[in-house]
N, C-alpha and C positions, 0 to 999 in steps of 0.2 A: 454150773456146765457139766450134770454128772456124765453123758456120755458122750460126748463130746469134748474138743479144747476150748470151745469158745459159746458154748450154750447159757451160761452164766456165770454173772462173779458174786461171790456168796455174800449171803446174810448181810443182808440191811434192814432188816424186820426191827430188831428190839436196839439193833445199833444206833439207826435213825434215830430213834425215838429218844434214845441216851444222848446224844451228838443234841437236839434239838431239847432237852432242856438246860443246857448249858448256857444262860441268859449271860449276855456279856450288856454293860452300859456302853452309850451312844458315846461316851470319851473313847473307851477302850473298840469299840467297831471302826471309827475314827483312825483310832493310832493304827490300827493296823490295815487299813486302806492306804494310809503313808508310805507304809512299808516298815514298821515296827512290830515285832513282836514277842511272845515267851519262846523260851526253849534255851537249849546249847548250842549256838555259832558252831563248836566245835566236838557237838556230840557226833560220833559216830552212830548208826542208825542200827536199831535193833528189830519194826513195821510203819416273724417274723413270719410270719410265717415262711419257713426259708424254700428251696426247691423242692419240693415234697407232695406227692400226690396223696392228701390227705382227707379225710372223711369230713360229712359237712359240718357245721357248729360249730363256731372258733370262739362263742362267746363264753368270759371268763370272769367268777367272780373276784378273782383276785389278783396282783399286779403281780407280772413275772420279774421272779428274781434274776436271772440270768438277761433280761433284754438291755439295750444301749439306753433306752429310754426310763431304767428306773431310778431310785433315790439316789441319794448323795454318795453315803458310805457303801462303797460296792468292794465284798471281799476276796469276790474272782476276776478281778479287772474283766468284768462285761464280758460271760460268756457269748451270749447272743450277739454280740457283734464282732467275733473273731474270723467269721469268714471262713472258705473253704478249706479243705486241707485234700491236697495230692494224693493218692495212695497206687498200689500196684491193682487194686483192686477197683479202682476209677475213684471219682471227688465226693470224699465224705463231708460233710455239716453237720456241725451240732447244732440243734433244735431246741431251744427251751421249748419243756411242754406249757401246752394250753390244756388245761384239763376237758375245755368243751370240745375242742376238737379231736382229742388225742386217747382220751380215759377208754374207748370202747378197743383201742389197739392195744392199751396195753393190758387192760385185762383178760384180755384173750391168751396176752404172751404170760402172763402170771399165773394161769389157768394149766397153761404147758406142764404134766408131772415133772417133766426134765428140769424145769427153772423152778416148781413150788416147792422142791425138795431143800434147794436150798438159801430161794429169796424170802418164803413161806409167809407170800402175799396171797395166794390162792384163794377164792371164795368170793362172796359177791361184790359187784362192782365197788359200792363204799370204802371197800377194803382197800383196795388200790387207789383211790379217790384221798383216802385219809392219810396216807403215804407220800403222795406227791402233796398235797394243800399242805402239810407238815413242812414242806421244805419249801415251797413256796410263799408261806404266809408268815418264813423265820425271817433270820437278818439277812438272807445272801450268804451264809457259810456254806450250801449246799444249794447246787442247782441241777433240777435233773432235766434231763436233755433225749430228744428224738435223735439216733444216728440214720442221716438221710444220706444212701449213696446213690448215687446218678438221679437224685430224685424222689427214690424209693425208701416211705423209711421201714427200716430193717432191722435196727436193735437199740437200747435202749441204755442210755448212761448217767452218770452220777458223777457229774467234778464237787468234790468238796474240799475245803482246809481241812488237812489233815493234823495241823497245830492245833486246830480249836473244836477238836473230835476227842472222843475221849479217848480213842484211839493213843492220843499223846501221850496217856498215862503210862505208856507200855514199850516204849520207846524213847531216845531221846532225840525226841522232834525238833525242829530248828523254825525258825520263822516263815511263814509261806512253802511248808510241804505242803504238797497238792495231793488228791487221792481222788482213787478215782474206782467206780462202778462196772460191769456190763455186764446185760445179755444179749445175746443174738437171738431177734424173734420167732425166725423161719427155720423150721426145720431144715430145708434145703439150706439154708446158709451154713448149718453146721457142719463140723468134720471135714471140711475141708482147705483149713490154713487160715479162713478168714478171721477168726477173731486175733490170732498173731498179729496179723497184718493190718488190723484195726487198733490196736493196744499198741502198736509200736506208732502208730501214724497219729495218735489222739497224746501219748506223751510228746511224743516231739510239737505237738502242735501247742501244750499245755507249756512246756519250757520255752518256745517263740514266741508267745501271745503274754508268758507272765514274767518279766526278767527279773521280777524280784525272789522268784521259787527257781532254788536250784536241785530240788529231788520230787519225782513224783513216786507217789507212794501206791501199796494195795495190800489187800488182807485177805486171800481166799483162804478156802477153809483147807485145811491140811487135807484132807480124804477127798476133796475133788481133787483128785491128783490131774488130769487131764486141765484143769483151770491150772495150776502150777506151773506146768510145762508150757501152757500157752503165753504165760508172765515172761518165762524165762526165754523164749522162743524171739519174742520182742522184746529182748534186750535188757528185762530188769534179771537183777538179782537175787538171790534168794539171802536174806539176810540175819532173820532168825526164827523160831517158835515162838508165838504170844497168847498167851489165853484171855480172849476175851469174854463177854458172854454170850454164852450162846453156842460158841466153839472155841475151835480150838484153830488157830493160822497160820499161815506164811505169811511173813513179813516180807514181801518185795519190793525191789527200790530201783528204779531205774533215776542215775545221775546226770548230769549234766555235763560236769566236769569230764568222768568218763566218756559219754555220747561225742563232747566236743573232741574229746583228744580220740578217740577211733577214728572221726572225720576226719580229722587234720592225716592220719597218719593213711588214711585212707578214700581221698576225696573223689 
């Protein structure tokens, strides 16, 4: 997100590869899907096509990791079926990526210099394709989505299990901690607070749709001050600085308990 507070959520290039290298057994996947998981429950945090105007071509060679029709063990409570979220900017829906439909759009966004600085996915279309397919071909711990606002795809999201991610090695992760990455694709949508609005809405959507999740986390690059500011404006708290592969990050956390407390005081 270099020039604005919402253009990108940093660095999922090498981190994502590391995440998908952590292989879980089928038994563990089933266990996590049922509500169990690793981590310290008392540890304090230190880190459809849906209603869119999509380009033609919707054939995929891979199953959709976030679709409601995907296989048995679902680590993220079927993101593709979460439905719309109302925001002050309009109605947002997270639509799991289909490479045949969405790749050209994602390729264009990733080659924007402001995005490429932190996502590191610029280059030929195959670079973005490989990044997306690693998630879609994985066990479902990370689901890439388009953010469709009032019918128009305008952002890219990755919803992932932070407690199953290498990030969990760097803070006291709790079972079902859910992470988010964001980039806002269009230049016209940046620099006007839209990122903060969408981050708040999606974090609340995660907490509403994933009752087992008590915290939403993010790890923007510390150099990306506008990004950190956007998370703070979206109701996340700064928890710690963490050294991750390729970057020093700000661990941002949005707590269910704190959100519910604030809502009860300000209905």
